C-alpha angles and dihedrals in degrees: 000000000000091000089051091048090051092048092050093049089048091050090049091053092049088051091053092048091049092049094047093049096047108052109163119213144164120217133180141148128253117225090258092058101259108147112219129199124187126194117186117207114157099176092104132023094247131113133188120208114192142168124198118194123201094234130100143148095303090061095089144101121240109276091026106075123155102035097128093054089044090056090049086070099030096059090062088062094091144270140236090279101027113069121234112277095008100098097095092039092058091049098049095042089057096051098263144119131209144179146158138216137190130211130181087270110034148006123231130200124181144166128198113205140163104272094249088068094055090118090052091057094048094047091049092052092047090051088053091053100040110026111031119155108229107181137146094253090056092045093052094048095050090043086064090046093053092048091052089050090050093052094047100040102033122006097040098032121093108257087359096139095039095104092050090048088058098042092049086062098039093054127045104169108013118090088240084085088077127063123264090232090055131215118300094225090059092053092044090052098046117103127227088247092057090051092050089049091052091052093048091050100048113016095070129123093248091056094053147060126220119209127189116184134174140029097014142128109232099216095046091045091052090053092051091047091052091049096049105030101028096078096053109106123243119250133219114281111268108238117198124193101170118189116258125229127225116234119270108242102165129049114260119215119203140173130206133177132217124189091201099064135073096186124060125228136202127217129193108199131189133186110234138179129279119285089249090070120088091231087068090063091051092052088056090056090048087055090054093048093052105041117002109118136341093296095055118118099251098038093050092045103044104026105031108027108027095023089214097130134049090200138006130181136171121193141166111229101205120208139166101250105023131353130221123224111198134182113195129186139171115209125233121226117327094345109134122227088238090060091052092049092051095052092045091053089049091060095044089047087057090057091047094051107031137038118252117247121271089242096053089044092055091050088056090049091051093049091049089054091047093050093046092051092047096047087061100035094103133046088240089053092050093049090053092047091049093050096046095046092053102039102037104021098035092225120090094182088064083094088077097032106044093087090058087059090059093042089054093054114105136199084252090058092053092052091046095049094050090049092050100048111012103067125131093240090056097055147092117225109202122187105202106201139184110261089245091069090058090060092052093054 
């Protein structure tokens, strides 16, 4: 019985891997430039309709930060055919759910409906693109919403502005130096006309991708998409000329203060390449090696063995133009931030100078496979992957090929990438201190 169970579980795993690696899709362009990707999966009566716009926090002028995140909220206000405040009610009353999120590089809207409401989802997203109501009342309302979000998620949250404190030192010229949520004084100063112009520039079909995934009929779905999205006028091509950063060649020391914390923190930050480069995948594996789980190198050394840290985490913040690799730690007891920095550097130096063990490397490969399968284990996850792969990576079929990138990574690659990007002279060292310490100095 046990052998049969194990064989069944193994077969199920192989089936999951096969499914995750062979996502079938159809893609094409409408005359107005909207890219469309369809994925048919009739195993459950569910459908995801989603639109990803190539606009994020970096798309702004100096003095007008936070517009993309602001529009994430504003475009739920209502349209010419959806009354103000009724968007979420329409979705929930028809058995659906929806949400949106914004990064520095893109904005993503999606609905998940029973498949018999596919047309409703398409209509709503076409309304958002074609007929939004952008008036002063809605702007004022969402301005207060964004301010409250900033207070809750950043300004009044322990360590809430830590990431911004690092990025403002890692970047001098590129808009990544500013927070995705923006500065409230910029939103307060913006005129209604500026908001309208921003929408007209970025929220156009030729700057977006529509993904429909789930229980659909391809030919019928194509017809509905043409009916609802075909009439939307094409916009001007979006041209980007982002400022370039000069390489960091000398350690940058910085200090920031937070009134919401009692314990200080230290961050080692490094500027890294775009997520489209293979080295970014390697940096993901290095993060797992250093701090994923209780057996990871930094956790075992700083938290378990030496008991110098209450928490430690390494992560690769992937972005379109430049990435950020961060290692964060909170000291325990009388441990100094300098001690933590030295111990973290010791572990990074090991990766720069020696090959990691075959056993540790195999664990990283297994985790990469797991993460890959999980990311495409639902229709909603597949929709997100398809949209991101096309819009940001320029390669929709990456959904079936990304795992091969991880499989091609070697122990030598890990050593090479650490040696290339994670050196002391290439980093920002941030001391993130309680506000009281600022008063003492």
